[in-house]
N, C-alpha and C positions, 0 to 999 in steps of 0.2 A: 572526476568530480561527481560526487554522489551524496545522497541524503537518505538515511534509513528512517522510515516512518513507523510509528507504533502499530503493531499487528494485533488488532482486536477483531472480534467477529463482526460481520456486516449486518445490515438491517434491510428489511424489505422496503422498497420505495413505494410511495403512494401511486396509485394507478392514474392514467390519463384516459381521456374519452375518445381518442382517435381509433378509427376502425380500418381494417384492411380488406381489400378485395382478394378473394381466395379462389382457386380453381374449382371446377365442378365437383371433383372428388374430395374436396376438403370441406370440413364443417365451417360454418360461419363464425367460429370462435376465435378467429385470428385478429384479435384486438390487442392493443398494448394496455392490457389490464390484468391485474392479479386475479386468479380464480378465487371465488368466495370460499373460504375455509369453513368446514363444518365439523363439529365434534363427532367422533364415532358413536354409533348407537350403544355400544357397551364397551367395557374394559375388562382386562384380566391382568393380574400381577402375581409375581412369585414371592412367597415369603422367604426368610433366610434359610429355611430347611427344605424348600421345595426345589427339586431338580427334575429334569426331563432327559430322556434318551432319544437318540436319533432312531430311524427305522432299522429293524434288525438286518435287512439285506443290504444296508449301506456299505459295509466293508466289501461285499462281493461286487457291488457296482463300481467301487473305487479300484479294486484290485483284480478284476476279472482278466486283465491282460496277462498278469503273472501266471494265473491258472491255465489260461489258454496256451501260453508259451511252453509250460512244462508238458502239457498233453500233446502239443504239436511235436516237440522234440522227440519224446519217447514214442509217440504214435507213428511218426515218420520212420523211425528205426524198425518198428514192427512191420510196417507195410513194405519196407525195403526187403526185409527178410522173407516176408510172405511171397512177394512177386519174384524174388530171385531163386527160390527153391522150395518153398513150403515149409511146414513144420512136421516134426516127428518126435513123439515122446516129450513134448514140451520144449524142444530145441529146434532151431532151424536147420535144414539139411545142409546149408552152406557153412555151418559152424558159427553162426552169428549169436547174438545175445539171446539167452533163454527167454522164452515167452513168459514163464512164471516170474522171472526176475523183473521183467518189464512191468507186469501187472502189479507186482509188489511195490515197485518204485512209484508207479502212477498212483496206486492206492494210498501209499504213505504220503505222497505230496498232497493229495486231496484232503487227507486227514489233518496234516500239518496246517495247510491253508485254512481249513475249516475251523480248527482250534484258534488260530491267529485271528481270523475274522471275528469269532465269537468274543475273544478277549478284547479286541479293539472296540467292538460295540459295547461290551460290558463296562469298560473303563472310560467311555466317552459320554459326557452328560453336559447339559447347559442349563442356564438360569437367566431369566430376564427380570430385572427389578426396575424401579422407577429411575434409577441413576445409571446402571451399568448392565452390560451383557457379560456373563461369565461362561467360559468354556473350559472344562477340565478334560484332559485326554492323556493317552500314553500308558503303556503297560510297565515297562522297566524304567524308562525315563519319563517321569510325570511332567506334564505341562499344564500350567494354569494361566489362562489368558482372560483379560478384562478390557472392555472398551466402554468408554463413556458415551451414553446415548446422545448427549447434547453435542458431541463432536461428530456424530454420524453425518456423512456428506451425501451418500447415495446408497441405495439398496437394490440388489438384483435378485431376481428369481430365475435360476438357470436350470434347464432340463436337457442334459445330454441324451443321446439317442437311446442308450440302454436304460437310463433312468426313466425315460418316458414310457418304456415298455412296462415298468413296474408302477407307473403313476407317481413317481417321486420327483423331487426338485431339490436343488441346492440353493441355500440362502446365503448370499454374500453381501456384506456391507462394509463400506470404507469409512475410515475415520481420517481426520485432518492431520496426517503424518507423512505425506508424500507418497502414499501408496505402498508402504513397506509392511504394513501389518493388517491387511484386510482380513476380516473375520469371516470364516466359512462354517456353515452347518450343513454337512453332507451325510445323509440325505433325509428329507422329511417328505411326508405326504404332501402333494401339491396344495391341497386345501389348508393344511397346517402351516406350510411355508408362507402362504398368502396371509393367513391370520396373524402369524408372528411378525411379518413385515408390517401389517397394519398396526399391531401393538407397539412396535418400536417407533414407527412414525408418529403415533399418537403421543407417546412419551416425549419424543423429540419436539413435538409441536407445543408442549406445555400442558398436556392433559395429565392430571394426577390420577393414580390408580389406588384403589382401596384393596389391600391384600385380604381383608376379612370378608369382602363381598365380591368375589371374582365373577366376571361376566365375559362372555365371548366378544371379542372385538370384530366388528364388521368392516370389511374392506371398503374404503371410500369409493364411491362411484366415479366413473371417468367418462369424459366426452371426447370422442374421436375428432381430431383436428384435421388430419390428412393421412392418406395411405398412398404409398408409392406403387405404381403399376410394375409388374414383373418385367415387361419389355424395356422399361427405362433402366432398371437395375442391370439387366443383361447388356443393353446398349452402352451404358456408362462403363461397364467393365471392359468391353472391347474397344471403345473409343477412349483410350487412356494412354498414359506414358509407357505402360508395359507393351502395348501394341506397337507404338512408335519404335521403341528399342528393338523389339522382335523383328520388325520389318527391316531395320537397318542391318541386323545380324544376318538375316536371310539373304539380303542383297549382297552382303560381303561373301557369304558362302557360295552363292550362285556365280559371282564373278571369279572366285577362286577355282571352282570346279570347271568353269568355262575355259580358263587359261591353262589349267594343269591337266584336265581330263581325269582327275582322281575323284571318283564319286565317294570315296571313303571319307572325304572331308566332312560330308554331312554327318558322319558318325560323331565327329567331335562336337557338333552342335546339338546332339541328342539330349545331353543333360539340360541344356538351355531350354529346349522345347518342353521337357518335363517340368522344369521350374515355371515356365510361362503358363502351362496348363494348370499347375497347382495354384498359381496366383489367381487365375480366372476362377477356378473352382472355389477357392476360399472367399473371394470377394462376393461371388454370386450367392453362395450358400449362407454367408453371414448376413447379407443385406436383404435377401428375399423376405417378403411379408412384412416389410418395414412399415410401422404405423406409429404416429405421434398422437398422444391424447393428453388432455388436461384433467386434473383432479384436485381436490382440496389438499392432497398430500404432495402435490408438485407436478412436474412434467413426467409423463410415463412414455417409455419407448418400448415397442414390441418388435422383435425381428428374429430371423433365423429360420433355416429350413430343417436341417438335421438336429442341431443343437439350438433350442429356442431360448430366448432371453426376454425377461420382462424387467425393465430397468426403471427405477424411480429416482428422480433428482428433486429433493425437497425445495421449497421456495427459499430464495436467498443464498443458495449454495454455489451458484455459478460465479466464478471469479473473473472470467474473460470469455469473449465470444469472437470467433474468427469466421468470416465468409470469404471463400477463395474460389477462383475460377482460372483454369488453364486455357491455352489457346485452342486445344482440341475440343473443349466443351463449349466454346463461345458461340459457334454457329447454332447450337441447340438451346442456348440460353440457360445452361445448367450451372448450379453452384453447389458448393459443399460447405456445411456449417459444423464447426467444432467448438468445444468449450473446454475451459480449464476448470476442474473441480478438485478441491483439496482432497487428497486421498487417492485419486486416480494415478498420480505420478506422471512421469514422462511417457507419453503415448506415441513416441516417435517410431516404435517398432511396427506400427500398422494396426494395432488393436482397434476395434470399433467402439470401445466404451466411451470415448470422448466425442464421438460423432453423433450429433443430434439430427442431422439431415445428410445422408450420404450423397444424394444427387437430387436437387430440387430446382424448380423454376423460381423466378424472382418473387412471384406472389406467395409461393410456399416458404421462401426464405423469410418474408415479412411475417407470415403466420407463426413461424418458429420463434422469430425475434420477439413477437408479442407475448410469448410464453416465458422465455428465459431472460428477457430484458424488458419488463413491462412498462418502465417509465423512462423514455428517451430524454426527457427534459426539454423538449421543443414543441412548438405548436404544429409543425408539419413534419412528423417523423419519417414518412414514406419518401418525401422529396429529399430529405437529408440522407437517408440510407441509399436511395437511388444514385445520388451524387457520389456517395462513398463507393458504390459498386461500379458505376460507369462514368463518373464525372471526370472532368479535366480542369486544371487550374483552380480558380477561386469559386467554382460553383457551390451554391448553398453555404457560403461562409467558410469554406476550407482555406487554410493558409498553406501554400505550396512552396517548393524550393525556389530560390532566386535564380536569375539567369546565369550567374557564374557557375551554377551546378552543372551546366551543359558540358563543362570540360571533364567532369568525372562521371556524369550520367546523362549522355546526350539523348537517350531514348525516353527515360521515365521521369525526368526532373519535374515536369508539370503534373505528374500523377502522384508524386510523393507529397503528402499533405496531412494536416491534422485539423480537427475541430473539437472544441470543448463546449459541452452543453452544461446545463445545470446539474446533471446527474452522472455524466460519463465523459470520457475522452475517446475520440475516434481517430484511429491512425490508418491512413490510406497509402498504399504503395503498389508499384508495378504497373507496367503497360501490357505486356504479353501474359504474364502470370499475375493476375490481379488479386489483391488481398485487402480486406477491411477488418480491422481489429477494434473491438469495443471493450473498454474496461471501466466499470463503475468506479467513481471516485473513492468510495470507502474501501474498495478492494485493492487500491494501490499499495504495494508492499515497499517499494523504494524507487528512486529515480536516478538517472545517470546521464551524463553528457560525454561523448567521445569525439576526439578531434586529433587527426594525424597531421604531420608537417604540411602535406599538400593541401589538406582541407583548411588548415590554419591560414595558409597563404591566400586561399580563395575566400576566406571568411565564412566557412561552412562548419557545421557541427551535426553529429548524429544524436538524436534524443532517444533514450531507452526508458521504458516503464516496466518494472519487474512485477510479475504476477506470481502466483503459486506455481510449483513445478507442474509442467504440462506441455502439450505441443504448441501452445501459443506463446510467442515471445514478442510482445508489442514494441515497436520502434518506429521512428520517423527518420528517414534518411535525408541528409544534405539540406538541413534548414540553415538559414542565415544565423550567424552567431547571435545577433540581437534577438531574433525570434526564439532561438533555442534557450537562451538565458531567461527570457520572459516566460516561456512555457514552463521551464523548470521551477521558477519561483511561484507562478500562479498555480500550477498543478500541486505543488507542495501545500499551498494554503487551502486549495479546494479539498484535497484528501484529508487534511487534518480537521477541517470543518465537518466534512461528511462523517468522519469517525466519531466526532463529539456528539452529533445529533442522531446517531444511529440508534435503532431500537433493538430489543432482544431478538435473537435468531429463532426463538420459539414463536412461530407465526400465529398460533391460536391466542397466545397471551397478548401479542401485538394487537390483534383484531379486537379482542375483548377490552383492551385498555383504551382504545380510541374514543369511545363515547364518553368515558369518565374524564379523559383529558380535555376533550372539547367542552364538557360541562364546566370544568374549572376555568377554562379559558374564557367562557362567557361571563 
């Protein structure tokens, strides 16, 4: 049983006046209100015949691994010949590969790679107009790509380690297509990448550009909301499910060695230890220096140790929000916040792009919610969200599973619940692994009800709310059939109404249109 709702772009909700208490290291900007948008100080636009090229060393930054591999392979052969017997008359004493041949091969490889890099740079160019971003690339097989600016969902400025050495950055922006066609410009000068990001965001916001009077776009200022301390990032990595699984395997290995006396058993677990170390390393290096800031362009995230990212999510692009907490984190009061953004795609592989708060306290969670979900639609949003994170039963108006659900879910039946506000639907579930999912009404894609034979006999049903492709899959388990049917009908009506009254996704146009609309209303 399902209903497909029309999929139209969402609108920015009106802000409310509630304020959050934030930790000492967080700025007092954690309110459920939209940051005031401001037009850039200047603009720049490209005419039909205006094209730009990426930085000349970009092909080397992208393909240096191939060059290093060739040099390593032939260089190793040369060193083997040198240490095994030395060289005489251009050949190794042991009859190995002639030194001259090795030098020729290495030199030819360098020349070939150099020519390929030059041609790759020469045939790669881009153009940014008021409507689209165009990228042409390819030497033999030409590729022309175009992305609509009004469909841009998020923009990242990425600096891999080698690119940072040259002062370069990659500009990556996603369009609303499920994450399959992210546009990348690799590489630009860092200042140019930021300027171009500001120009694209200005166009997406509704600012028109004059191609006859180009001006530089100034990046919108930002206000830091919170910064995560390194000790918490490291602690959260070690107090995780990875550590629990590792301890179990180590215990199994110790028992096996104790009973058999074969210490070689530990060698079988060596790949596991390498994988665990790699997991810790990836988590820590990705999340270190994590900062959240607000700006007229949207929510900005900065993070990374070796590869740094500056991620911007424009206003109104968040499709769903999830706050989760496992049993290992509960004594510390830590939570994780993720979002669905059209264009990110399924982030189940563990990528950090959908994570807007990797590990935060309840106050920091409220601060982030104030940025990505500024209008909860209730008078006491913090009490409602606290009940969603820690509540049981009907706290703060949540509707939970009936008593008959104890037969299929004896542990969490009072924790599985929902609440609908004027602007969003909240789905709560889990006792040991807690989760609260928030979906704005206008972002509802479709609805569904599921019921098996046992649940039908118990009078239960599962409610599903379908968002865009992403790590968040909102659902409410084991509702009574009556509550499930009522929620299905009411949420369908709420979503349809929210889509009819939504405004343009160009947030500067929305802000500028409000005074005029209010004037006509008077």
